[in-house]
N, C-alpha and C positions, 0 to 999 in steps of 0.2 A: 463796603465789602460784602460780597455774597459768596455762598458756596458754589462750586462749579456745576453741580447738578441742577441748580436753579437757572442757569444760563440757557437761553433759547438755542435750539439747534442752529449751527452755522455762525453763531456770534463769536466775536473776538474778545479776549480779556487778557489782563496782565496778572500773572501769578503774584500773590501777596504772601500767603502762608501755605506751607506743606503739611501733610498729615503728621500727627505725632507718632503713629505706628512706625516703628523702625524699618520693617520690611517694605511697606508701601513707600516710605520716604526714600529708601535706598534705591528702589526700582525707578522712581522718578528722577533722582539725581543721576543715576547711571545713564538715563536717556537724555540728559541735558535739560531737564525741567527743574528750574529753581526759581526763587523769588526774583521778579523783574522780567522774566521771559514772557513773551506773548504766546497764547495758547488758544486753540479754537476747538469747540465741541462739535464734532462732525455728525455723530449718530448715536442713538441709544438702542440697545437690544434688551428690553425688559425680560424677555423669556430666558435669556442667558445670564442676566444680572451683570451685563457689561455695557460700557460706553466707549466709543471710539473718539480719540482726541488727536490733534496734530500740533506739533511744536518742532521747530528747527527742521522742517521738511520731513519729519518722521511721523508715522501713524502709530498709535499705541492704544491697545485695548486695556481698559482699567475697570476694576470692580466698582460697582455703583457706590458701595460703602466708602471706598477710598476717594472716589470722586466727590462725595459729599463733604469730605474733610479737607479738600483743597479750597482755600479762600482766594478769590480773584476780584479784580476791579474791572468791570465792563469797559470796553473801549469802542470808540467810533473808528470806522475804517477810513 
């Protein structure tokens, strides 16, 4: 298991653990991102401290600190 921010751009992974921060956790759950779902890291925007991910056909911008607290298992396509 690795944190999502260590995944290379464009890589697919399976969510294992969500952040412990209640606000970040609720945001992810609201968008259908929960353990067992497949997620892809699309792009990073270091100057804005954001990263773009996709899950369930939705794109979502997440703060890098929250991204680092999402634990994933890398997958082969």
